[in-house]
N, C-alpha and C positions, 0 to 999 in steps of 0.2 A: 373598166376604169381607164383613165388616161395615164400614160406613162410619165407624164410630167405634171407638176403642180405649178400653176402660174400664180405668182403673187404680184401685187401692184403697189410697190413702195411709193413713197411720196414723190420721188423724182420723176416718175412716169406720169403722175397726175399733173405735175408742173409742166412737163413736156407737152402734154395734151393742151393745157391752157395756152401755152406759148404758140402752139400750132393754130389754135382757134383765133388768136389775136392776129397772126399773120394773114389768116383767111379774111378777116374783117377789113384789113387795111392794105391789101395787095391783090394782085390778079392771080395768085397761086390757085391752081385748080383743086377741087375737092379730092380728086383721085391722088394727086401728089401729097396732099395733107394726110390722106389715109395711109399711103405708102410710108411717109415719114413717121407716122405714129406706130405702124406695125413693126418697122425695123427698130424702133426704140424700145418696144416691149419685148423682153426676153424671158425665157424660162430660167428660173433660179432655184437653187436649193436652200438659200438662206434669205430670210427677210429680216431687216433691222427692226421691224415693228410688228406688234401683234395686229391681226385683223381686229378692227374695233368691234367689240361685242355689243349686243343690245344693252341699253341702260338697265341696271338692276331694277326689278319690278317692286321689290319690297325689302324690308329689313331682314326677313328670313334668309333671302338669298345672300345678302351681305354677310350675315353671321356664318352662313355655310362656307363662304369663301374664306373668311377669317379663320374658321376652324381648320380648313384644309391647309392654309398657309402655316398655321401653328404646327400641324402634324409634320409638314415639310421641314420646318425649323427644328423641331424635336429630333427628327431623323438625322438631319445634317449634323447637329451638335453631337448626337450619339456616335456618328461616324468619326468626328474629330476627336472626341474623347477616347473612343476605342483604340484608334491609331496611337494616340499619345500613351495610353496605358501599356500597350505592347512595347513601344519603343523605350519606355521607362522600366521594362522588365516586370511589370505587374501581371501581365498575361502573356501567353505563349505565342499567339498568332491572331491576326485580325484580318478579315476580308469583309468589306462593307459595301453599302449601296448608295454612296454619294453620287449625285448627278441624275438620279432616277426618281427623285422625290415627287416631282409634279406629275409625271406620267402615272405613277402608282397611286396617288390619291385620286386621279381621274379614273383609273381602272377600278378602284374600290367602289366607286359609285355605281358601276354596272353589276356588281355582285348581288346575288340573292341568297337567302338561306337555302342550303342544299347544294350549293356549288362546291367545286373541288379545285384545289391548287396542286399542281405538280411543277414546282419551281426550283430555283437554286438560290445560292447564298447572297443574292443582291436584293432581296425582296423585303427588307425590314420595314420600309415605309408602308407597303401594302398591309403587312401584319399589324403595324400601329394603327392604320386607318380602319381596319376591320375590327379592332379591339381584341385581336388574338395574341398580342404580345405587348407586355408592359416594359417600361424601361428597366424595372427590376429583373424581369425575365431576360432581357437582352444582355445586361451586364452579368447576371448570374451565369449565363452560358459562356460569356467571354472569359470569366475567371475559372470556369470549370467546376462550379460549385454543385455538388450532387444534390444539395438540398434547395438550391436557388434556381436550378434549371428545370422547369417543368416539362420540357420537351424531350430531353434525353438523359436527365439525371447526371449531367456533367460528362457524358461519354462522347458527345459529338463536339466538333469545333463550333465556333460561334456562327450565328446567323443560319442555324439549321433547325427551324421550328417544326412542330408536328402537333397534331391533335389525335386523341385516341379514337380508334374505330371499334373497339370491343371493350366490354366492361371486365371486371375481375373474374367473372364466371365464364368469360369467353364468348358472350353473346354480343351481337352487333348492337351498337348504340343507335339512337335516332339520328340518322344522318340527313334527313330531308329538312330538319328544322334548325340547322346550325351550319356554320362554315366548316368545311373539311379540308385540313391541311395535311398532305402526305409528307412524310419525313424526307428532308432533303438528302441527296446523295452527292458524293464528291465527283464521280466520273462525269465529265462534261458531256452533255446531250443525253445522258441516261434518263433524265426526267421526262424527255419527250416521248420515249417509248412507253414509260409508265402512263403518261397522259392519254395516249390513245386507248389504252386498256380501260381507263376510267370513262372516257367518252364513249367507247363502244358499249360499255355497260348501260349508259343512258339510252343509247339507241335500242338496246334489247328491252329495257324497261318500257319504252314507249310502244314497242311492238307487242309486249306482253304485260299489260297493266296489272294483272293478277299477281305478278312477282314483286311489285314495288314495296309493299309494306311500309316500313319506316326507312327504307333505303333510298327511295326515289319518289319525287313528286311527278309521276307520270313521264319520266324521262326529260323533264323540262330544265334540268340543271345543265350548267356549262362547266367544262374543265378548262381552267386557266393555266396555260403553260408559259413559263418565262425562260429565256435563254439569251446569252450574250452573242453578239454577232459572230465572234470567232468560232464559237462552238457549232455554228450552223455548217461548218465544213466537215463535221463528223458524219460518218455514214448513217448512224442511227437517226439523225435529223432528217435526212433525205428519204430514207426508207419509211419513216413514220409519216412525213407529209404526203408521200405518195399513197400510202395505205389510207390515210385519213380522207384524201380526195376521192378515193375509190369507194370507201365504206360510207362516206357522208355521215360524219359524227360531229357532235358539238364540242369541238376543241379549238380554243382561241390561243394562238401562239404569238406572244409578244416578244419581239426581238429588240434588245437594247443595243443600238448601234453607236458605239463611241469611236469608231474608226480604227480600233486597235484590238489585237489579241495579245494581251500583256504588252510587249514592246513591238510586236510585228504589225505594221500597217496593213489594212484590209486589202490593199491593192496586190499584196502577195498571197492572199488566201481566198478571196471571194471574187468570182467571175463578175466582170463589169463593176466591181467595187460596190455592189448593191445586191443584197439577198432578195429583195422584192423584184428587181429586174431579172435576176437569175431564175426566179421561180415563175416568171410571167407565163410560161407554157403550162403551168399547173392551174392557171386561173380558169374558173368556170365560165363557160360561154352561155349566157342566158338566152341569147337569140337562137342558138342551136340546141338548147336544153341539154348541155353536156354536164357531166359531173366535174369535180375539181374543187378548188378552194376560192374563197374571196380574198382579195389583197387590199390592205389599207395602209396608208402612210400618214405619219404625223411627226411633228417636231416636239422634241422632249421638253421644250421651254414654253410651249403655247397652251396654257391652262384651259382657256375656254374651248379651243378647238379640240383638245384631247378629250375633254369631258363629252363633247358632242360625238366625237369619233367612237369612243367606247360605248356610249349609249346606243348609237345606231347599229354598230357592228354586233353587239351582244343581243340586242332585241331581235335583230334579223336571225341570228343564229338559234335563238331559243325556238323560233318558229320553224325554220328550214332544216336545222341540224347540219347546215353546210359549214365545214371548218373554215378557219380564217387565219391568215398571216397578218399580223399588225406590226408593221415595220416602223419602229420609233427611231427617228434619225436625229442627228446633231446632239446626241447624248454626250455629256462631259463627265470627266472624273477628276474632281478637284484634288483628291487625295491620292491619286494613282491606283494601280491595280490592287495592291494589298500592302501589308506592312513589311513584306519581304523586299521591297524596292522603292525607288524614287523615280517617278515618271519624268522628272525634269532632265534625267540623263538621256532620254531618247526622244522627247518631243521638242519640236522646234520652237523658238520664241514666238513665231506667228501662231502656232497651234495653242500654246499656253495662253496667249492673249485672247484667242478665240474662246477658249474654255472659260476664261474669266468673264468675257463679255456675255457669253451665252449660258452662264450658270443659271440653271432653271429656277432656282429660288430667287435669284436677283431679278430675273426677267418677270417672274410672277409678281414680285413686289412692285416693280415699275408699272406693270399693267394695272394693279390694284389702285395705285395712286392716280394714274391717267384716267381711270374709270370712276374716280371718286368713291371707291369702295373703302379705302383706308388712307389716312394721312401718313406722312413720313414719321410722325411721332408714334402713331399706332403701330406702324411696322417695326420700329425700333423697340417698342415695348414687348411685342410678341417675340422678337428675337432674343431680347435679354431675359425674358421669362423662360424661354425654352432653354437657354444656356444654363440658367440657375437650376431648373428642374433636372437637367441631364447630369450636371455635376453632382447634385445631391444624390441622385439615384446611383451613380457610379460609386460614390464614396460609401453609400449605404450597403450596396451589394458587396463591395470589397471587404468592408468590415464584417458583414454577416458571415462571409466565408472564413476570414482569418480569426475572428473571435472564437469560432468553434474550435479551430485548430489551436489557437492560443490557450484555450481552456485545457486541451489535452496536453499541451506542453507544460502547463502549470501543474498537471497531475503527474507527469513523468519525471520532471526535474527533481522534486524532493525525493523520489524513490532512488534516483541515481546518486544523489548526495548522501543519502542514508546508507546505501550499499557501499559507497566509497569509504565511509567512516567504519563500517562493519568489516570491511575486507581490505585493509591497507596493503595486503600482499598482492592485490590486483590493481596496479597503478593505471591500467588502461581504463578502468572505470572513471577515474578522474578526467582522463582525456575525453571520454564520451560525454561526461557532464559538461565540460568546457565547450565541446563542440555544439551541444544543444543550446547552451547559454548564448553563444555567439550568433545563433540563428534568430534574427529579429522577427521574421515572419516565415517560419518553416512551412513546408507542405506536409500533408498528412503522411505520405509514404516515408518521409524522412524521419518522422517520429518513430514509426514502427521499425524502420531499419536500425536506428540506434538502440531501441529497446531489445530487438532480437540479438544484436551483437553483444549487448550486456548480459542477456540471459544465457547465451552460449558460453561466456566466460565463467558463469556461475554454475555450470553443470556439476551436479553432485553435491552442491551446498544447499543446506536446508535452513530456512528461517522464515519468519512472517513476511519480511521485506522481499525476499526472493519469491515467495508465493504471490505477493502483491504485484511484482513485476511480471510474473508469468500470467497473472490474471489480466493485466493490462494488454499484454501481447495477444492473449486469447480473445479478449473483447474487441480489440481493434481489428484483428484478422477476421472475426465474424462479421463486424460491421462493414469492412471492406468487401467481403464476399457479397453482402446484402446489397450494397449500393453500386457495386461495379460488375458483379458476376451473375446476379440473378436476372431472370427474365430475358436471358439471351435467346431462350426458346419459350414457348408458351407454357405456363404453369397452371392453366385453367383446367377444369374437368374435361374440356374438349381437346386438350393437348394430345397430339399423336404419340407423345411419349407415354401416355397412360393406356394406350391400347395394349391389352394383355398379350404376352408372348405365347404363341402356339408352336411348340416344338415340332419339327418335321418328324413324320412317322415313315419308316422304311419297311417294306416287306422283307421277310426273312430271306427270300430268294432274289432280292434286288441285286443287280450286278455291281 
């Protein structure tokens, strides 16, 4: 592949037209005109316009694009609301995927049932596009709701999705007829090492079809790995890419390059300020029939080009099993790295202006209008509908969590008031009752904490109300163990914990 991507903005077309006019009305030689044109055409990393796509062939294509844009808007609004909820104190932490929406809906088109994802916490748009995460799921995990988070039961931080790989009996589920999402992990670049294991399994399934069963469709699945540009500086990334190029496994590594690692510009952490250029020596040489990887580059805001890029890259990979690096450049972060900071503190006004201009959702909307796929009114309706859906989902998820806890508060508070009346000699019971009353939206552990403190004060006292309080503590402790402490290890019949213990036997004359 070429190291540079040449784009032809309008100004170069105008330059060529001007040169041809000069040729028509003067004695300037063709050679000079060619030289003039060649010096005017330069390699650039940014184009102010999309490459004009073919005109839509039918209504089905238009609806497909409208659907993709709707997913992008849903994801962006989810990011906005998630950040706001954290900053308002309704959730503890938020890390989200704004600026990657268009690239991820394009990636989703290349997926097939049986594929695997080994990604990280910026992939919410991909999960929305694949139908593997709903808004209720997204916000349930944000609020840490053990009943509303189907991925981790409220144990993981937000944007950490997962699908089950075994059933309750410990048997593998049918993985070749569904999308497979491995649980996200926090250590940066750790997902890349996991990705090569999944991809290597596909290689072995292709070599040994008899092993496939419901786990593989003849090794034709692809493992999609996602990673931020800064995390490519981790050793695990380089070790894995090297191993993937040697082993030749179907692993597609998408790098979201927004120019920063939190607040550190990439010029301080990535050689040549480009991971694709840094990995140029890893690229396979088809002329010499060497191993290695394929390298692709795309712009995060160029919807039609990204759709074609992922289609071509993944189709080739399913056939050849050659891994690929897909370097997605000019990614933006409208909301900053996470809810722990504000990117306006470290980004220049010029960079912030660039991020506004090259916001992928904005650029996709402009392309849709230029291509007569949607009108400005249709665009605004999609955006307003997405905002309404997201706000309703966030409010619903928040209430689902707190209504459950509120019901427990309404169960505990009368017990404390009754105990306060029955035991006036214990004024602390009144203080505990007032403390609970003042908590408008308490957390579950706070209820149990207050109940345990009250029960400790009542040690040695017997009454029906004391027994009811003890029952509350016992019931909540058991439920807490169930939702937070169970399944830390397998509890299926195949669990290694169920292997019977065989005590060591020593000979009588053993030293």
